[in-house]
Short mmCIF file of the C-alpha atoms (twelve columns), coordinates in Angstrom:
data_MODEL
# 
_entry.id   MODEL 
# 
loop_
_atom_site.group_PDB 
_atom_site.id 
_atom_site.type_symbol 
_atom_site.label_atom_id 
_atom_site.label_alt_id 
_atom_site.label_comp_id 
_atom_site.label_asym_id 
_atom_site.label_seq_id 
_atom_site.Cartn_x 
_atom_site.Cartn_y 
_atom_site.Cartn_z 
_atom_site.pdbx_PDB_model_num 
ATOM 1  C CA . MET A 1  12.347  -12.359 17.387 1 
ATOM 2  C CA . LYS A 2  14.127  -12.895 14.200 1 
ATOM 3  C CA . ASN A 3  14.319  -10.437 11.207 1 
ATOM 4  C CA . ILE A 4  13.589  -11.374 8.235  1 
ATOM 5  C CA . SER A 5  13.462  -8.738  5.816  1 
ATOM 6  C CA . ASN A 6  17.506  -9.889  4.995  1 
ATOM 7  C CA . ASN A 7  16.139  -12.671 3.366  1 
ATOM 8  C CA . SER A 8  13.636  -11.288 0.939  1 
ATOM 9  C CA . ARG A 9  14.135  -10.380 -2.044 1 
ATOM 10 C CA . PHE A 10 11.628  -8.326  -2.750 1 
ATOM 11 C CA . ILE A 11 10.423  -4.944  -0.623 1 
ATOM 12 C CA . GLY A 12 6.621   -3.719  -1.517 1 
ATOM 13 C CA . PHE A 13 5.295   -0.610  -0.385 1 
ATOM 14 C CA . LEU A 14 1.419   0.026   -0.066 1 
ATOM 15 C CA . ASP A 15 -0.629  3.346   0.289  1 
ATOM 16 C CA . VAL A 16 -4.136  4.110   0.122  1 
ATOM 17 C CA . CYS A 17 -5.277  7.761   0.163  1 
ATOM 18 C CA . GLY A 18 -9.462  8.697   0.079  1 
ATOM 19 C CA . ASP A 19 -12.400 7.361   1.975  1 
ATOM 20 C CA . HIS A 20 -13.025 3.814   1.359  1 
ATOM 21 C CA . SER A 21 -16.484 4.176   2.707  1 
ATOM 22 C CA . PRO A 22 -19.425 2.635   0.591  1 
ATOM 23 C CA . GLU A 23 -22.329 3.873   2.450  1 
ATOM 24 C CA . ILE A 24 -21.266 7.260   2.654  1 
ATOM 25 C CA . ILE A 25 -19.924 8.919   -0.171 1 
ATOM 26 C CA . ASP A 26 -18.076 12.509  0.641  1 
ATOM 27 C CA . ARG A 27 -19.088 14.112  -2.443 1 
ATOM 28 C CA . ASP A 28 -16.130 16.779  -2.128 1 
ATOM 29 C CA . PHE A 29 -13.295 13.523  -2.482 1 
ATOM 30 C CA . PRO A 30 -15.437 10.720  -4.006 1 
ATOM 31 C CA . ILE A 31 -11.805 8.567   -5.009 1 
ATOM 32 C CA . PHE A 32 -10.437 5.545   -2.796 1 
ATOM 33 C CA . VAL A 33 -6.597  5.023   -4.190 1 
ATOM 34 C CA . LEU A 34 -5.402  1.590   -3.351 1 
ATOM 35 C CA . CYS A 35 -1.222  1.056   -4.556 1 
ATOM 36 C CA . LEU A 36 1.624   -1.179  -4.016 1 
ATOM 37 C CA . VAL A 37 4.876   -0.619  -5.703 1 
ATOM 38 C CA . VAL A 38 7.280   -3.673  -5.753 1 
ATOM 39 C CA . VAL A 39 10.620  -3.136  -5.932 1 
ATOM 40 C CA . GLU A 40 13.698  -5.980  -6.011 1 
ATOM 41 C CA . ARG A 41 16.707  -5.266  -4.104 1 
ATOM 42 C CA . LYS A 42 20.364  -5.754  -5.226 1 
ATOM 43 C CA . VAL A 43 22.030  -8.167  -3.911 1 
# 
């Protein structure tokens, strides 16, 4: 398998937190967060 990570100019970090279920909402933690950070590599 070819390593394609060296060909990319950017790196992305994705994280989720919370409950994503729309049918049953957790009253103690009714939050869903989706976060994406994209940074440019130094060449």
